[in-house]
C-alpha positions as CSV (number, residue, x, y, z in Angstrom):
1,M,138.7,31.3,239.5
2,K,139.5,35.0,241.3
3,F,137.9,33.6,244.0
4,P,140.0,31.4,245.4
5,I,143.1,33.2,244.5
6,I,141.8,36.4,246.8
7,A,140.4,33.9,249.3
8,F,144.2,32.3,249.9
9,L,145.4,35.6,249.9
10,A,143.2,37.3,252.4
11,A,143.8,34.3,254.5
12,G,147.4,34.8,254.1
13,L,147.8,38.2,255.4
14,A,145.0,37.2,257.9
15,G,147.6,34.8,259.3
16,C,150.3,37.6,259.7
17,T,152.0,37.2,263.3
18,A,154.8,39.5,265.0
19,D,157.3,36.6,264.1
20,P,160.8,38.8,263.9
21,L,163.6,37.8,261.9
22,I,167.0,38.7,262.4
23,S,168.6,40.0,259.4
24,D,172.1,41.4,260.9
25,Y,174.1,40.8,264.0
26,N,177.7,42.1,264.7
27,G,177.8,41.7,268.6
28,A,177.5,45.4,269.5
29,S,174.3,45.5,267.4
30,V,171.3,43.3,266.1
31,K,168.6,44.1,263.4
32,I,165.0,42.5,263.9
33,Q,162.7,42.5,261.0
34,T,158.8,42.4,261.4
35,S,155.8,42.3,258.9
36,V,154.2,45.8,258.8
37,F,150.6,43.7,258.7
38,A,151.4,42.2,262.4
39,P,149.5,44.4,264.9
40,A,152.6,47.1,266.0
41,A,152.2,46.4,270.3
42,E,152.4,42.3,269.2
43,A,155.4,43.5,266.9
44,K,157.1,45.4,268.8
45,A,157.2,43.1,272.0
46,A,157.9,40.1,270.1
47,A,161.0,42.0,268.3
48,Q,162.5,43.0,271.8
49,A,162.5,40.0,273.2
50,Q,164.2,38.4,270.3
51,A,167.0,41.1,270.2
52,D,167.2,40.6,274.2
53,R,168.0,37.3,274.0
54,I,170.4,38.2,271.1
55,C,172.3,40.2,273.2
56,A,172.1,38.3,276.4
57,K,174.0,35.8,274.4
58,S,177.6,38.1,274.5
59,G,176.5,39.0,277.9
60,K,175.2,42.3,277.1
61,E,171.4,44.0,277.3
62,A,169.5,45.3,273.8
63,E,168.5,48.8,273.4
64,Y,166.3,50.1,271.3
65,A,167.9,52.8,268.6
66,S,165.4,53.2,265.5
67,S,162.8,51.4,262.9
68,R,162.1,52.0,259.7
69,E,160.1,50.1,256.6
70,I,161.9,48.9,254.0
71,P,160.2,49.8,250.5
72,G,158.5,47.0,248.6
73,A,159.5,44.2,251.1
74,Y,156.1,45.0,253.6
75,V,158.7,44.4,256.6
76,Y,159.6,47.1,259.5
77,E,163.6,46.7,260.4
78,H,164.4,47.7,264.3
79,L,167.8,48.5,265.2
80,Y,168.9,47.2,268.7
81,L,172.2,48.1,270.2
82,C,173.9,45.5,272.4
83,L,175.2,47.3,275.3
């Protein structure tokens, strides 16, 4: 019965996309989380688009500042400044 569990996990990881998650927004900056399993270029583009959308709500533009991997969570957190 181990095969169905392994197949399920493999299918789940293969389906990882760059769907960004907004983890923090304070009007001056926004933090976007993406999966470490997503293709890097796709994740970067999706995070930038999400940051652009959030910062535009206050009439500002998103500028990339930094990224870090959150230990044990399998996500990268990207910081964008709303300028």
